[in-house]
N, C-alpha and C positions, 0 to 999 in steps of 0.2 A: 440787275438790269431788268426794267419792265418790258413786257411784251405787248405791243399794240395789237389788239384784235384785228383780224383781217377785214372785218366789215367796217371798222373805223378807218382803216387805211383806204378802203374804197370810197368811203364818204369824204375823205380828204382829197380824193381825185386820183388815187393810185389805180393802175390797171394791173390786175392779178390774174394769173393763169395757173390752175383753174380758179374760177371765181368762188368767193365764199357762198355758202348756202344756209338758209333757214327757210322754214315753211310757216306761212300764216296758219294759226290754230294748231301748231304742232303739238301743243300740250292739250290733248283732248280725247274724244270718244273713240277714235280708231285704235287707241292703245289699251290693251287689257289691264295694264297696271293703273291707268287712269280710271277705268271703270271700277276697279276694286276700291280705290280711294273714294270715288264719288259715292259709293254705297254707304260709306261711313260718315259722310259729311253733313247730312241733313239737306237743306235746300242748297241750290246752286249759289245763291248770294252768300250763304254762310260759308261755303267753300272759298269764295273770293276773299272773305274777311277773316279766315283762320290761317294765320301765317305758317303754322307747322305744315298743314295740308297743302296750302297754295305753293309753298316752297318746294315740297315734294313733287307736285305735278309739273311745276315749272322745269325742274331738273330731269324728269323722267326721259324726255326725248333726247337730251344731251347724253345721258348714259347709254341709251339704246342705239342712237344713230351718230353720235359725235358731230352734230350740227355745229356750225361756226358761231351761232348765237342762241341764247335762250330768250324767249319772249315771256315777259311777266304774265302769269296766269291771273287774269282778272276779267273785267267786262267793261264796255264803254258806258253801260248804264249805272255804274257806281256814281257818276256825276249827278244824274237826276235823284238818285237815292240820297246823296249828300245834301242836295238842295231841299230835301224834305218831301219829294214826290213819292208816293207809294209805288214801289217796284217789286215785282215778284216774277218768278219763272215757273211756268206750269208745264208739266210733262206733256209732250205732244203738241204744245201750242207755242212755247217760247216765252219771251218776255211779255208781261202784262203790266201796264201802268194805269193809274187813274189819270185820265187826260187832263192836261194843264189848261186852266182858263186864262187866256191871254189878257182878259180884263182884270185879272186878280193876281198879277205876277208878284205883288208885294207879299203874297202868302208864301212864296218860296224863301228858303233860308239861304241868304247870300253870305253870311259870316260863318266862320268855323268849318269851311269846306275841307281844308287840309287836315284839321284835327279829326274830323269824322273819318277821313281816309287813312288815318295812322296805321291800321292793321295792314293795309295794302303796302304802305311804305316800309313797314317792318318786314314784309315779304321781300321787298327789293333789297333791303339791307342783308337779310339772311342769304338770299340767292347769290348776291355779289360776293359774300364771304365764302360761300361753298363752291362757286364756279371757278374753274381754272382761269388764270389771268389772260390766256390767249383766246378765250371765248368772250364775246360781247354779251352784255345784258341789255335787252331792249325793253324800255317802258313804252307806254302808249296812252292815248285817249281817243275818244271819238271826236270827229270834227263837229263844230256847232250845228251845221245843217243837218247832218245825219242824226245826231242826238235829238235835235228839235223835232224831227219827223216822228220819232217814237214818243216823245213827250206830248205831242199834240194828238196823235191818233190813238195812243194808248197801247199800240202794238205795231208790229210790222204789217204793211199792206202791200199789195202787188205793185202799186205805182206811187205810194205815199201821197195820194191826192189830198188828204186833209191838210197836210202842211203846205203843199203847193197852193191850195186855195186860200189858206190863211195868209200866206205871204202876199197874195194879190189883193185880198179883200181888206186886210188890216196890216199893211206893211209897217206902220210905225210900231204897233204893238208886237208884231213878229220880230222886228229889229230889236226891241227891248229884251225879248227872250234871248236872241242871239248875243246881245251885249253881256247878259248874265253868264252865258255859256263861255264866251271868250274869256272873261275874267276868271271863272272857275277853272277852266281848262289850262290856262296859262299858269296859274298858281300850282295846279296839280302836276303839270309836267316839270316845273322848276323843282318841286319837292321830290319827284322821282329821280331827277338828275343829281340832286344834292344827297339823296339816300344811296346812290351808287350806280344808277343806270348809266350805261356808256353812251346810249343814244335813245331817242324816242321816235315813235311813229304816230302820225295823226291819220286815223282811218275815216275816210268819207265814202262810205259804201254806197250812198244814194246820190252822189254828186251828178251822176250821168243822166238823171231824169230832169235836170233843170234846163231851161232854155238859155240862150247866150247871156241875156241880161241877168237872169237869176244866177247863172254860173259865176259871173263876175261878182255879183253882190253877196251871194250866200255861200259860195264854195271857195272862191279865191280870197276875197278880202278878209273874212274871219280867220282863215288859216295864216294869211300874211301877218295879221296883227298878233296872233298867238306866237308865231315864230319870232317876230320882233320883240314881243314882251318877254319871252323866255331868254332871248339873247341880251336883254338889258341886265339880267341877273347872272346868266351863265353865258358869257360872250362867245365861247367856242362850242356851244351846244351843237351836237350833230343831230339833225332832224330829217326824217323821211316823211314825205307826204304822199298819201295814196288816195287819189280821187277816182274811184271805179267808174268807168264809163266816160272818162274825160275825152277819149277819142282824139279828134284833130285839135282839141284845145289843150293838149298835153304840154306843148312847148310854152304856151302862154302861162299855163298854170305853174310850170317849173320856174320860169323867169320872175313872175310876179309874187309868188309866195316866198321865195328865198330859201327853199329847202335845199339840203345837201344832196338828197336823193329823192327820186320820184318813182312810186310804184306804177307798174303798167299791167292792166288786166289783159286777159288772153284774146280779147277781140281786136286789139291793136297789133299789127305785125311789128315784132320787136325791131326789125330793121327800120321801119318808118318811125317808130318811137325814138330810136337812136338819132335819126336825122333831125327830128324836132327838138331834141334836148340839147342845151348847151354842153360843150365838151367836158366841162368841169363838174357837171351835175351827174351823179350816178343814176343809172337806171336799175330797176329792181323788178324781177318777174321772169317770165309771164306765162308759165306752162299752164295749159288748161287742166284743171283738176280731174276732168274726165279721162285724160290721157294717163294720169297716175293710177286711176282705177283700172283702166284697160290693160296697162302693162304692155309687155312684149314690144313688137315693132312700133306700135303707135307711140309708146312712151319714148323709146330710143330716138325715133325720128323727131319728136317734139323737142327733146333735150338737145340733140345735135343742131337743130335749126337755130335755137336760141344761142347756143355757144358760138356758132358761126357768125351770127348777126351782131354779136357784141364784142368781137375781136377788136382790140385796140381802144376800148373805152371802159371806164369804171363801171362795173356791173355786179350786182348781187343776185344770185340765182334764187328764185322763189316761184311759187305758183302765182297765177293771175288772180286768185282769191283764196279763201281758206280751204284746207284739206277737209274732205268729207268723212263721216264716220264709217262708211263702207269701204274705205281704201285698204287694200291688202298691205300688210307690213312688208312682205317680200318685195312689193313694187317700190316702196320707199327705199329699201336697201338697194334695189337695182338703180333707182334714180341717182342716189349718192355715188354708187360705183361708176355709173356712166359719166358723171361730171368729173369725178376725181381720177378716173382712169385706172 
């Protein structure tokens, strides 16, 4: 008899008490075992493309904390890399790309994307084989808007002004880039689900900087089209969409994208998020990562508030964004204990 992972049950609309838990960036630098593997891997991108090592770091937080889901260890920028854009990660700086020229998009490689990403898909297969059946394996990709911001600026910027300006000054050419990313992301998520992922998440870290028109055109519509495209091939695909900074637009985002679950960042009171979201769409989040660093009463109060506000609705406990490298492991243990009682 197969066991349906608790997170998949919640994405089906079930209400569970306590809610399942996983943490964005849970396989990462706050763990000493991750840092040990990272030293042996060469570049960060090489680690993403080495199935033995990527499988190990994906499973590390499951072994240590018994989370309800493993999140594939990879990066949203493997898509630009697969498209042929130069991508590298520099210590102390982060991702660095050769900025894409919107007038020369035909220089991007739009064929063979899934073939290029076969090492990542092999990691999916290996993790699913090693992961207990009651634990979900989550795949992911970056949303087209967020990935485009890095492709245009060549790096992260405080307000992603280069991409915002490009979208206003050359909307047709910017839309052509988004079209390429929609196609590549759809194929990539389908391949992850076919390789063994139980669900996938679409990360739109920079959605919140868009105005209302831009939010609809660049954050909602591309994600809606990706979800529809995935479900043409995998009809029952479970998909979480996370638009950081969506704020009061969260309900519209949830209804129009068609996601099974919607991530909530810590700036939105989870009770208000619950009121905005349709009852059958799971909420996910939304503890401030700083509370997890602080620990103690600040952590306990944050956890209790979220648990109280999500009683009676399908909810996945998570942070409002990724865990930071300086998070004490003892506080993560306290978090899990507080949720599970």
